[in-house]
C-alpha positions as CSV (number, residue, x, y, z in Angstrom):
1,E,0.0,0.0,0.0
2,R,2.9,2.4,0.8
3,L,4.4,1.7,-2.7
4,A,1.0,2.2,-4.4
5,A,0.6,5.5,-2.6
6,Q,3.8,6.9,-4.2
7,I,2.5,6.3,-7.8
8,D,1.2,9.3,-9.7
9,D,1.0,10.5,-13.3
10,R,4.8,11.3,-13.3
11,T,5.6,7.6,-12.6
12,A,7.0,5.9,-15.7
13,C,7.6,2.5,-14.1
14,V,7.4,0.8,-10.7
15,M,10.1,-1.9,-10.2
16,V,9.6,-4.2,-7.2
17,S,10.8,-7.6,-6.1
18,S,8.3,-10.3,-5.1
19,V,10.7,-11.4,-2.3
20,L,13.2,-8.9,-0.9
21,F,16.7,-10.1,-1.2
22,G,17.9,-8.3,1.9
23,T,15.3,-9.6,4.3
24,G,13.7,-12.7,2.7
25,L,10.2,-11.1,3.2
26,I,7.5,-11.6,0.6
27,V,6.1,-8.4,-0.8
28,P,2.3,-8.7,-0.5
29,N,-0.6,-7.3,-2.5
30,L,1.2,-6.9,-5.9
31,P,-2.2,-6.7,-7.7
32,F,-2.9,-3.6,-5.6
33,V,0.3,-2.0,-7.0
34,A,-0.7,-3.2,-10.5
35,D,-4.1,-1.4,-10.2
36,A,-2.4,1.8,-9.2
37,C,0.0,1.5,-12.1
38,A,-2.9,1.0,-14.5
39,R,-4.7,4.1,-13.2
40,H,-1.7,6.3,-13.8
41,G,-0.5,4.8,-17.0
42,S,2.7,3.4,-15.4
43,E,4.5,0.2,-16.2
44,L,5.1,-2.5,-13.5
45,L,8.2,-4.7,-13.5
46,V,8.3,-7.5,-10.9
47,D,11.6,-9.3,-10.1
48,S,10.5,-12.8,-9.2
49,Y,14.0,-14.2,-8.8
50,H,13.6,-15.1,-5.1
51,S,10.1,-16.6,-5.7
52,L,10.8,-19.1,-8.5
53,G,11.3,-22.5,-7.0
54,A,10.7,-21.4,-3.4
55,V,7.4,-19.4,-3.3
56,P,4.5,-19.9,-5.7
57,F,4.1,-16.9,-7.9
58,P,0.6,-16.4,-9.3
59,M,0.1,-14.0,-12.2
60,E,-3.6,-13.3,-11.3
61,G,-4.0,-9.6,-10.9
62,I,-0.7,-8.6,-12.5
63,E,-1.3,-9.8,-16.0
64,G,-0.2,-6.4,-17.4
65,A,3.2,-6.5,-15.6
66,F,6.7,-7.3,-17.0
67,V,8.3,-10.1,-14.9
68,V,11.9,-11.0,-14.7
69,G,13.3,-14.1,-13.0
70,G,16.0,-16.8,-13.1
71,G,16.6,-20.3,-12.0
72,Y,20.2,-20.0,-10.7
73,K,19.3,-20.4,-7.1
74,Y,16.2,-22.4,-6.2
75,L,15.6,-24.2,-9.5
76,Q,19.1,-25.6,-9.9
77,L,19.2,-24.4,-13.5
78,G,22.7,-23.1,-13.5
79,E,24.1,-19.9,-14.9
80,G,22.5,-18.1,-17.9
81,N,18.9,-19.2,-17.3
82,C,17.0,-16.0,-16.9
83,A,13.7,-14.9,-18.5
84,L,11.6,-11.8,-19.2
85,R,7.9,-12.1,-19.3
86,V,6.3,-9.5,-21.6
87,P,2.7,-8.3,-21.3
88,P,0.7,-9.6,-24.3
89,D,-0.3,-6.0,-25.4
90,C,3.2,-4.5,-25.2
91,R,3.8,-2.1,-28.1
92,M,7.2,-0.7,-27.0
93,R,9.7,0.1,-29.7
94,P,13.3,-0.9,-28.9
95,V,16.0,1.6,-29.7
96,F,18.7,-1.1,-29.8
97,T,18.1,-4.8,-30.5
98,G,19.9,-7.8,-31.8
99,W,19.7,-10.1,-34.8
100,F,17.8,-12.8,-32.9
101,S,15.0,-10.3,-32.8
102,E,15.3,-9.6,-36.5
103,F,14.7,-13.3,-37.2
104,A,11.0,-12.7,-36.7
105,E,11.0,-10.0,-39.4
106,L,10.7,-11.0,-43.1
107,A,13.4,-9.6,-45.3
108,D,10.9,-7.9,-47.6
109,Q,9.3,-6.1,-44.7
110,Q,12.5,-4.4,-43.6
111,I,12.8,-0.6,-44.1
112,P,16.3,0.9,-44.5
113,G,17.2,3.1,-41.5
114,E,14.7,1.6,-39.1
115,V,15.4,-0.7,-36.2
116,Q,14.0,-4.1,-37.0
117,Y,12.5,-6.4,-34.4
118,G,9.9,-9.1,-34.1
119,A,6.4,-8.9,-32.7
120,G,5.5,-9.5,-29.1
121,A,8.3,-10.6,-26.7
122,A,10.7,-11.0,-29.7
123,R,11.2,-7.3,-29.7
124,F,13.3,-7.6,-26.6
125,A,15.5,-10.4,-28.0
126,G,19.2,-9.7,-28.2
127,S,22.1,-11.1,-30.2
128,T,23.9,-14.5,-30.1
129,Y,23.7,-16.3,-26.8
130,D,25.0,-19.6,-25.3
131,P,22.0,-22.0,-25.0
132,T,24.0,-24.6,-23.1
133,S,22.4,-23.8,-19.7
134,Q,18.9,-24.2,-21.3
135,Y,19.7,-27.9,-22.1
136,R,20.7,-28.3,-18.4
137,G,17.5,-26.5,-17.4
138,A,15.3,-28.8,-19.5
139,A,16.9,-31.9,-17.9
140,V,16.4,-30.4,-14.4
141,M,12.7,-29.7,-15.2
142,D,12.3,-33.3,-16.3
143,F,13.8,-34.4,-13.0
144,F,11.5,-32.1,-11.0
145,R,8.5,-33.6,-12.8
146,A,9.7,-37.1,-12.2
147,Q,10.1,-36.4,-8.4
148,G,6.8,-34.5,-8.1
149,L,8.6,-31.3,-7.1
150,T,5.8,-28.9,-7.8
151,A,5.8,-25.3,-6.7
152,E,3.5,-26.2,-3.9
153,R,5.6,-29.1,-2.7
154,L,8.8,-27.0,-2.9
155,R,7.1,-24.3,-0.9
156,K,6.2,-26.8,1.8
157,I,9.7,-28.1,2.0
158,S,11.1,-24.5,2.0
159,Q,8.9,-23.4,4.8
160,H,9.8,-26.4,7.0
161,Q,13.5,-25.7,6.4
162,V,13.4,-22.0,7.0
163,G,11.2,-22.6,10.1
164,L,13.8,-25.1,11.4
165,L,16.7,-22.7,10.8
166,C,14.7,-20.0,12.6
167,E,14.0,-22.2,15.6
168,E,17.6,-23.4,15.9
169,F,18.9,-19.8,15.7
170,L,16.6,-18.5,18.4
171,A,17.6,-21.5,20.6
172,L,21.2,-20.3,20.4
173,G,20.4,-17.2,22.4
174,L,23.1,-15.1,20.7
175,D,23.7,-11.6,21.8
176,P,21.7,-9.4,19.4
177,E,24.8,-7.3,18.9
178,I,26.3,-10.3,17.2
179,A,23.3,-11.7,15.2
180,Q,19.6,-11.3,15.3
181,L,16.7,-12.1,13.0
182,K,16.4,-9.4,10.3
183,S,12.6,-9.5,10.7
184,E,10.4,-11.4,13.1
185,V,7.4,-12.4,11.0
186,S,5.4,-15.6,10.3
187,L,6.6,-18.3,7.9
188,E,3.8,-17.3,5.5
189,E,5.6,-13.9,5.1
190,R,9.0,-15.4,4.5
191,G,10.6,-16.4,1.2
192,G,13.1,-19.2,0.7
193,F,16.0,-18.1,3.0
194,L,16.7,-16.9,6.5
195,A,18.2,-13.4,6.9
196,L,20.2,-12.5,10.0
197,E,21.4,-9.0,10.8
198,C,25.0,-9.3,12.0
199,A,27.5,-6.8,13.1
200,E,30.3,-8.8,11.4
201,A,28.4,-10.7,8.6
202,G,31.6,-11.1,6.5
203,S,33.5,-12.6,9.4
204,L,30.7,-15.0,10.2
205,F,30.5,-16.0,6.5
206,E,34.2,-16.7,6.4
207,G,34.1,-18.7,9.6
208,L,31.2,-20.8,8.4
209,L,32.8,-21.4,5.0
210,G,35.9,-22.7,6.8
211,R,33.7,-25.3,8.5
212,G,32.0,-26.4,5.3
213,V,28.9,-24.3,5.6
214,R,28.1,-22.2,2.5
215,T,26.1,-19.1,3.2
216,D,26.3,-15.6,1.7
217,Y,26.0,-12.1,2.9
218,R,24.9,-8.7,1.7
219,A,26.4,-5.8,3.8
220,N,25.4,-6.7,7.4
221,V,22.9,-9.4,6.5
222,L,24.0,-13.1,6.6
223,R,21.7,-15.4,4.6
224,F,21.0,-19.1,5.0
225,G,19.4,-20.5,1.9
226,P,18.5,-24.2,2.3
227,A,18.2,-26.4,-0.8
228,P,15.4,-29.1,-0.8
229,Y,18.0,-31.9,-0.7
230,L,19.5,-30.9,2.6
231,S,18.5,-32.9,5.7
232,D,17.2,-31.5,9.0
233,R,20.4,-32.6,10.6
234,Q,22.5,-30.6,8.2
235,L,20.4,-27.5,8.9
236,R,20.7,-28.0,12.6
237,D,24.5,-28.5,12.3
238,S,24.8,-25.3,10.3
239,I,23.2,-23.2,13.0
240,G,25.2,-25.0,15.6
241,L,28.4,-24.1,13.8
242,L,27.2,-20.5,13.6
243,G,27.1,-20.5,17.4
244,E,30.7,-21.8,17.4
245,V,31.9,-19.1,15.0
246,A,30.1,-16.4,16.9
247,G,31.7,-17.5,20.2
248,E,35.2,-17.2,18.9
């Protein structure tokens, strides 16, 4: 609601994440933002990167939005697998484009001096790219289907894992000056990782890495992002090792 309240006739585009990378919190009520954009003639671009494979991402109510996302983290697709979803009625004219976009244009329709591009989403296509990761992605999707790893099941696994990490962290009883929950909210409001606000996030990251625990950090936020193949014991051990590192 706060975001929608800032939109007016001067707003060209609203860019927002479906899950915030610094806190792990889900941004609610995106259709409300979409309605405000429609009233003021503004575009809406949603970054769904931290939703895909961890939090179901319905398009209902935001059909007119641009959506970007990728499968590098939760979907195990590897590097180079990102996508742009373009609204069906998009009529934007690109200033620069690539020859992959021009494939969609017939040679006899080209006009000298004009930028050529295909219709629909093809207008945003670029130049030559490496499709190797898409073959990997196709194999991963086949595996997901075979294992019944639907968006709903992955969400259930993720919530269990993030909830377990949260419980184990709170049980440590660490000094808040060392580490504390970035946000104390319900599991329904969290995405696929646990964010901890730490005075020395980089040092904790290095200490955990030296013990075989791979986390990451952004500024003063240490992030635990569990994959669905990790066991509860591994998750408990990772938080236990955080306690060891913090006590050094």
